[in-house]
C-alpha positions as CSV (number, residue, x, y, z in Angstrom):
1,M,114.6,112.1,129.0
2,I,111.2,112.3,127.4
3,L,108.0,111.1,129.0
4,Y,105.1,110.2,126.7
5,K,102.2,110.6,129.0
6,N,98.7,109.0,129.0
7,G,98.8,107.4,125.5
8,S,97.1,104.3,124.3
9,V,100.2,102.1,123.6
10,L,100.2,99.1,121.4
11,I,101.7,96.4,123.6
12,G,101.5,92.9,122.0
13,N,98.0,92.8,120.5
14,R,96.3,95.3,122.8
15,L,96.1,99.0,123.2
16,I,96.9,99.8,126.8
17,K,96.8,103.2,128.5
18,T,100.3,103.7,129.9
19,D,103.3,106.0,129.9
20,I,106.6,105.6,128.1
21,V,110.0,107.0,129.2
22,A,112.7,107.3,126.6
23,N,116.3,108.3,127.0
24,H,118.9,108.7,124.3
25,G,116.6,107.1,121.8
26,R,115.9,104.0,123.9
27,I,112.8,103.0,125.9
28,I,113.8,102.7,129.5
29,E,110.4,102.4,131.2
30,I,106.8,101.5,130.4
31,A,104.4,102.0,133.3
32,P,101.2,103.9,134.2
33,D,101.3,107.1,136.1
34,V,105.1,107.9,135.8
35,V,106.0,111.1,137.6
36,A,108.3,113.4,135.7
37,D,111.2,115.2,137.3
38,E,112.3,118.7,136.4
39,Q,114.7,117.5,133.7
40,T,112.2,115.4,131.9
41,E,110.4,116.7,128.8
42,V,106.7,115.7,128.9
43,V,104.7,114.9,125.7
44,D,100.9,114.8,126.4
45,C,99.5,111.8,124.5
46,T,96.0,111.9,125.9
47,N,93.5,110.5,123.4
48,R,96.3,109.5,121.1
49,Y,97.6,106.1,120.0
50,I,101.3,105.2,120.3
51,L,102.2,102.6,117.7
52,P,105.6,101.2,116.6
53,A,107.2,103.1,113.8
54,L,106.9,101.4,110.4
55,V,109.8,99.4,108.8
56,D,110.4,99.8,105.1
57,L,112.9,97.3,103.7
58,C,112.6,98.3,100.0
59,S,112.7,102.0,99.5
60,Y,113.9,103.2,96.1
61,G,113.0,106.8,96.7
62,A,110.2,109.4,97.1
63,A,109.5,113.1,96.7
64,N,110.7,113.0,93.1
65,Y,114.2,111.6,94.1
66,N,115.7,108.1,94.1
67,F,118.7,106.7,95.9
68,N,120.4,105.7,92.7
69,N,120.8,109.2,91.5
70,A,120.2,111.6,94.4
71,D,122.9,113.7,96.0
72,S,123.1,114.1,99.7
73,D,120.4,116.8,99.8
74,G,118.1,114.8,97.6
75,M,118.5,111.8,99.9
76,K,117.6,113.9,102.9
77,K,114.4,114.9,101.1
78,I,113.6,111.2,100.6
79,L,114.2,110.4,104.3
80,E,112.2,113.3,105.5
81,Y,109.3,112.1,103.4
82,Y,109.5,108.6,104.9
83,I,109.8,110.0,108.4
84,A,106.8,112.2,107.9
85,H,104.8,109.2,106.8
86,G,105.5,107.1,109.9
87,V,108.6,105.2,108.8
88,G,111.2,104.7,111.6
89,T,113.4,102.3,109.8
90,V,114.4,102.8,106.2
91,F,116.5,100.5,104.1
92,P,117.6,102.8,101.2
93,T,117.4,100.5,98.1
94,L,119.7,100.7,95.1
95,K,119.1,99.1,91.7
96,A,121.9,97.9,89.4
97,D,124.3,100.6,88.2
98,T,128.0,100.9,87.3
99,D,130.4,99.9,90.0
100,E,131.5,103.5,90.3
101,K,128.0,104.8,90.7
102,L,126.9,102.1,93.2
103,C,130.0,102.8,95.4
104,T,129.4,106.5,95.3
105,Q,125.7,106.2,96.3
106,L,126.5,103.6,99.0
107,A,129.1,105.9,100.5
108,L,126.6,108.8,100.5
109,I,124.0,106.7,102.3
110,A,126.6,105.5,104.8
111,T,127.6,109.0,105.6
112,L,123.9,110.1,105.8
113,A,123.2,107.3,108.3
114,K,125.4,109.1,110.9
115,D,122.7,111.8,111.1
116,Y,119.7,109.7,110.3
117,P,119.3,106.8,112.7
118,E,116.3,105.7,110.6
119,I,118.8,104.2,108.2
120,K,119.4,100.9,109.8
121,G,120.6,99.1,106.7
122,I,120.9,99.2,102.9
123,H,119.1,97.0,100.5
124,L,121.2,96.1,97.3
125,D,118.5,95.2,94.7
126,G,121.0,94.6,91.9
127,P,123.3,94.0,90.1
128,F,123.0,90.2,90.7
129,V,119.6,89.8,89.1
130,A,118.2,88.4,85.9
131,P,118.2,90.6,82.7
132,D,114.7,89.6,81.7
133,C,113.2,90.4,85.2
134,C,114.3,93.9,85.8
135,D,114.3,97.3,84.2
136,S,118.0,97.9,84.4
137,P,120.1,97.7,81.2
138,S,121.7,94.3,80.8
139,C,125.1,95.9,80.6
140,L,124.8,96.9,84.3
141,L,124.0,93.3,85.5
142,Q,126.6,90.9,86.8
143,K,126.9,87.3,87.9
144,P,127.1,87.1,91.7
145,S,130.6,87.7,93.0
146,M,131.7,87.7,96.6
147,D,134.7,89.8,95.7
148,K,132.4,92.4,94.1
149,F,130.1,92.3,97.0
150,I,132.9,93.0,99.4
151,T,133.8,96.1,97.3
152,Y,130.2,97.3,97.7
153,Q,130.1,96.6,101.4
154,K,133.4,98.4,102.0
155,A,131.9,101.5,100.2
156,A,128.8,101.1,102.4
157,E,130.8,100.9,105.6
158,G,129.3,97.5,106.3
159,K,125.7,98.8,106.1
160,I,124.4,96.5,103.4
161,K,122.1,94.3,105.4
162,L,119.8,92.9,102.6
163,I,120.5,91.8,99.1
164,T,118.3,90.5,96.3
165,V,119.7,87.8,94.1
166,A,118.4,85.8,91.2
167,P,119.4,82.2,92.1
168,E,119.5,80.9,88.5
169,L,122.6,82.9,87.7
170,S,126.0,81.4,87.5
171,N,127.6,81.0,90.9
172,A,124.5,82.3,92.6
173,L,123.9,79.5,95.1
174,E,127.5,79.6,96.3
175,F,127.2,83.3,96.6
176,I,124.0,83.1,98.6
177,S,125.6,80.7,101.0
178,E,128.7,82.8,101.5
179,V,126.9,86.2,101.9
180,S,124.4,84.6,104.2
181,D,127.3,83.5,106.4
182,S,128.4,87.1,106.6
183,K,125.1,88.0,108.4
184,V,123.5,89.7,105.4
185,T,119.9,88.7,104.7
186,V,119.4,87.3,101.2
187,S,116.1,87.6,99.3
188,V,115.3,86.0,96.0
189,G,114.0,88.4,93.3
190,H,114.1,89.7,89.8
191,S,114.3,86.1,88.9
192,N,113.0,83.5,86.4
193,A,114.2,80.6,88.4
194,D,112.2,77.3,88.5
195,G,110.9,75.9,91.8
196,E,113.8,73.5,92.2
197,T,116.4,76.3,92.0
198,V,114.5,78.5,94.4
199,T,114.3,75.6,96.8
200,K,118.0,75.2,96.6
201,A,118.4,78.9,97.3
202,F,116.4,78.7,100.5
203,K,118.4,75.6,101.6
204,V,121.7,77.5,101.3
205,G,120.6,80.6,103.1
206,A,118.0,82.8,101.3
207,K,115.3,83.8,103.7
208,G,112.6,85.5,101.5
209,V,111.5,87.0,98.2
210,T,111.5,90.6,97.0
211,D,108.3,92.1,95.5
212,W,106.3,88.9,95.6
213,G,104.2,88.4,92.4
214,N,106.3,90.8,90.3
215,V,109.4,90.5,88.1
216,M,109.6,86.8,89.0
217,S,108.5,83.4,87.6
218,L,104.9,82.7,88.6
219,L,103.1,79.6,89.8
220,S,101.8,77.4,87.0
221,K,100.4,73.9,86.7
222,S,103.9,72.7,85.7
223,D,106.2,74.6,88.1
224,L,106.1,76.6,91.3
225,G,108.4,79.3,90.0
226,V,109.6,81.9,92.5
227,A,106.1,83.0,93.5
228,G,104.8,79.5,94.2
229,S,107.9,78.5,96.0
230,A,107.6,81.4,98.3
231,L,104.1,80.2,99.3
232,L,105.3,76.7,99.8
233,H,108.4,77.4,101.9
234,N,108.7,79.0,105.4
235,C,110.2,82.2,104.0
236,Y,109.4,85.9,104.1
237,C,107.5,87.6,101.3
238,M,108.0,91.4,100.8
239,T,105.2,92.9,98.7
240,V,103.6,96.3,97.9
241,F,100.1,96.7,99.2
242,D,98.7,98.7,96.3
243,E,96.5,97.8,93.3
244,K,99.4,98.0,90.8
245,H,101.8,95.3,92.0
246,V,99.4,92.7,93.2
247,N,95.6,92.6,92.7
248,K,93.9,93.5,96.0
249,S,91.8,90.3,95.7
250,V,95.0,88.2,95.9
251,L,96.4,89.9,99.0
252,P,94.1,88.3,101.6
253,L,95.2,84.9,100.3
254,L,98.8,85.9,100.5
255,Q,98.3,87.1,104.1
256,K,96.5,84.0,105.1
257,I,99.2,81.7,103.7
258,K,102.3,83.7,104.9
259,G,101.0,85.1,108.2
260,D,103.9,86.4,110.3
261,K,106.2,86.0,107.3
262,L,104.6,88.8,105.2
263,A,106.3,92.2,105.1
264,A,104.9,95.3,103.4
265,I,107.2,97.6,101.4
266,T,106.7,100.9,99.6
267,A,109.1,100.4,96.7
268,D,108.5,103.7,94.9
269,T,104.7,103.7,94.5
270,E,103.1,104.8,97.7
271,D,103.6,106.2,101.2
272,A,103.8,103.9,104.1
273,Y,100.7,105.3,105.8
274,Q,98.6,104.5,102.7
275,G,100.2,101.1,102.6
276,L,99.2,100.4,106.2
277,A,95.6,101.6,105.4
278,N,95.6,99.2,102.5
279,V,96.6,96.2,104.6
280,V,93.7,97.0,106.9
281,T,91.3,97.3,104.0
282,Y,92.4,94.6,101.6
283,C,93.0,91.9,104.3
284,S,90.1,92.9,106.6
285,L,92.5,93.1,109.6
286,P,92.2,95.3,112.7
287,L,95.0,97.9,112.9
288,T,96.6,96.1,115.8
289,E,97.2,93.1,113.5
290,A,97.8,94.9,110.2
291,I,100.6,97.0,111.7
292,K,102.7,93.8,112.3
293,I,103.1,93.4,108.5
294,W,104.8,96.8,108.6
295,T,106.7,96.4,111.9
296,V,107.3,93.0,113.6
297,N,107.6,90.9,110.5
298,P,110.1,93.0,108.5
299,A,112.2,93.5,111.7
300,R,112.4,89.8,112.1
301,F,113.2,89.2,108.5
302,V,116.4,91.3,108.7
303,G,117.4,90.3,112.2
304,L,116.5,93.6,113.9
305,S,113.6,92.4,116.1
306,D,115.7,92.9,119.3
307,L,115.8,96.6,118.5
308,I,112.7,97.6,116.6
309,G,109.2,96.4,115.6
310,T,107.5,96.5,119.0
311,I,107.3,98.9,121.9
312,E,109.3,97.3,124.7
313,V,111.8,98.3,127.3
314,N,115.4,98.5,125.9
315,K,114.2,98.8,122.3
316,H,114.6,101.9,120.2
317,A,112.1,104.6,120.9
318,D,110.8,104.4,117.4
319,F,107.1,105.1,117.4
320,I,104.4,107.1,115.8
321,L,101.5,109.1,117.4
322,F,98.0,108.9,116.0
323,G,95.0,111.0,116.9
């Protein structure tokens, strides 16, 4: 067992001085003045904050590697980078590629997950996306197919937990409905769909949008597009909190509208600590509120809130120490 002693722990919306006891990666006790026995390792957290580890649902790569092309050693470097920057849950994200390459990379990630519990799912961000809304060659893109998805899922050993789909594609709405029934979270993205089509996608099972404001149809006076539909509906929005993807003056409005349905991601442009700092700065939020956009909200989006996102008894002992 490990006893984290005398830290200021984020419980709900407050920082509370208390102790945490973890065993085999799970939190088994949260209480003040816990007394350690001889078998317990003690970590002194005096004058330090204990916060939930960050959750990154769209992670193409880092440290000059990406999940589409890296071998096992390269993937380990990506994961070590994320872990060093406060991420406790990583969804390795794959763009469109040949079937052979996708299956190879999915199998590598599934194998790596046995040694890296931070991999709690895989995000398939292609090939079921629109050719005019992604940087993948059109020859690698496909219309949504449940048979093809099953092939990918088999290679991934069932670890695909999130998939991005363009709902305007042929058979897309039927696919969204069927894959949602298989307990995989569907997100709309890389899409030029009109508002009516996006609304249909949400009705049949899609729960959010990927990379809000980018590579998607935008809000205009004549149509909601994907971006506007995401603001109108009670869905999640994943977005990168940098000045490249969405102007920082727009992000406070997005946060005000979406609230607890806003989830920050790194994609491939920044580290998560910087992303968290940007949420605080751009949205004028205290750290105790800003961190929810990196923890609670994404955990709920993909159905993992019973395991991660907050510091509670019986949840994973995934947290970061500040100070």
